PATORVO-433568 format. One record per residue (C-alpha): x, y, z. Coordinates in steps of 0.25 Angstrom, whole numbers, padded with zeros to 4 digits, always signed. Each point is the difference from the previous one (the first is absolute). Layout:
XYZ...
***
This chain:
+0000+0000+0000+0003+0016-0005-0003+0012+0007+0002+0012-0012+0003+0013+0007+0000+0012-0010+0005+0014+0006-0003+0013-0003+0010+0007+0010+0000+0014+0003+0002+0010+0012-0015+0005+0001-0008-0009-0005+0007-0015-0002-0009-0012-0002+0001-0015-0004-0007-0011-0005+0003-0015+0005-0008-0010-0011-0003-0015-0001+0005-0003-0013-0008-0013+0000-0014+0007+0005+0002+0015-0005-0004+0003+0013+0006+0013+0007+0003+0010+0010+0006+0016-0001+0003+0006+0011+0002+0016+0001-0001+0012+0006-0011+0008+0001+0004+0013-0002-0016+0008+0000-0008-0003+0013-0012-0005-0009+0009-0012-0004+0000-0006+0014-0013-0004-0003+0002-0009-0011-0004-0013+0002+0003-0010-0012+0006-0015+0004+0013+0002-0012+0004+0015+0006+0006+0001+0014+0003+0015+0006+0012+0001+0008+0001+0011+0010+0011+0010-0005+0011-0001+0010+0004+0011+0010+0015+0004-0002+0009+0009+0006+0013+0000-0010+0000-0006-0014+0008-0011+0004-0011-0004+0009-0011+0001-0011+0008-0008-0009+0001-0011+0010-0014+0001+0006-0006-0001-0015+0009-0013-0002-0004-0005+0012-0014+0000-0003+0003-0005-0015+0005-0011+0009-0010-0001+0010-0010-0001-0011+0004-0013-0006-0001-0007+0013-0011-0008-0005+0005-0006-0009+0003-0016+0005+0016+0001+0002+0001-0013-0009-0004+0009-0011+0010+0005-0011-0001+0014-0002+0005+0007-0013+0001+0014-0001+0000+0011-0011+0002+0015+0004-0003+0010-0010+0013+0010-0003-0002+0014+0004-0002+0011-0010+0013+0004-0007-0007+0013-0002-0001+0003+0016+0001+0013+0003+0001+0004+0014+0006-0010+0012+0005-0010-0011+0010-0004+0013-0012-0002+0010-0007-0009-0011+0014-0009-0002+0001+0000+0016-0014-0005+0002+0002-0010-0009+0013-0004+0006-0007-0005+0012-0012-0004-0007+0011-0011-0007+0007-0004+0012-0014-0004+0007-0001-0009-0013+0013-0005-0001+0000-0003+0015-0013-0011-0005+0004-0004-0011+0016-0001-0001+0000+0004-0016+0001+0012-0008-0014+0007+0000-0001+0004-0014-0007+0014-0006-0006+0001-0013-0002+0015-0006-0013+0005-0001+0000+0001-0015+0002-0016-0001-0009-0005+0009-0011+0008-0007+0002-0005-0012+0002-0014+0005-0013+0001+0006-0005+0005-0015-0004+0014+0004+0014+0006-0007+0011+0006+0004-0006+0013+0002-0012-0002+0005-0007+0011+0008-0003-0004+0014-0016+0002-0002+0004-0011-0012+0003-0010+0011-0010+0004+0009-0009-0005-0009+0006-0013-0004+0001-0003+0015-0015+0002-0001-0002-0007-0011+0009-0011+0004-0005-0002+0016-0015+0006-0002+0003+0008+0013-0004+0015-0006+0012+0008+0008-0007+0016-0005-0015-0006+0007+0007-0006+0014+0008+0012+0001-0009+0011-0006+0011+0005-0012-0006+0007-0011+0008-0008-0012+0004+0012-0006+0006+0006+0012+0014+0004-0004+0006-0005+0014-0006-0014+0001+0008-0002+0015+0001-0011+0006-0007-0010-0009+0011+0002-0010+0010-0008+0010-0010-0010+0002-0002-0002-0013+0015-0001-0006+0004-0009+0015-0011-0009-0007+0007+0001-0013+0013-0003+0004-0004-0013+0008-0008-0004-0012+0014+0003-0010+0007-0009+0011-0010-0012-0001+0000+0000-0015+0016+0000+0000+0000-0011+0009-0010-0007-0008+0009+0001-0013+0012-0004+0007-0008-0013+0002-0005-0002-0014+0014+0003-0003+0006-0012+0007-0011-0010-0005
***
């Protein structure tokens, strides 16, 4: 048995999806940024309380620890396979902070699996998913909705035409990365046959 974990990591709104490749069942963990989002009740979407922190280093450490703790429901005998979305090369502002936070996350993952943590470029996973490498955030959200039947626009009360789709893009992206990893694993199995 295996569980695939797709990660869309950021400092303000990280999200990750744990996917069972055999059943397609998944759980996405995310941090509500708006008070009304705490009221969202869906079996596949698990909100987490954003941590209180004093220093940047504490923030990164606590976020990575919350990530690790969210995986404790998975039986210890289940193999974990991770895929981390590479952060934006065109990122502006605190890119070093993003790198430091990602480093804390990668250390946590290393301690779980004792293997290199694979990353994938944003355009690559979008291409592999079939939405196109230059797909806009809305296209990925729409693909998530079409594939899962979970209408994030309605659930989060967000206008599909809004300029900023907020946290639902992180939820859809982490799911997309997980599906991409699942497809990679299936491809590896077929290549061995």
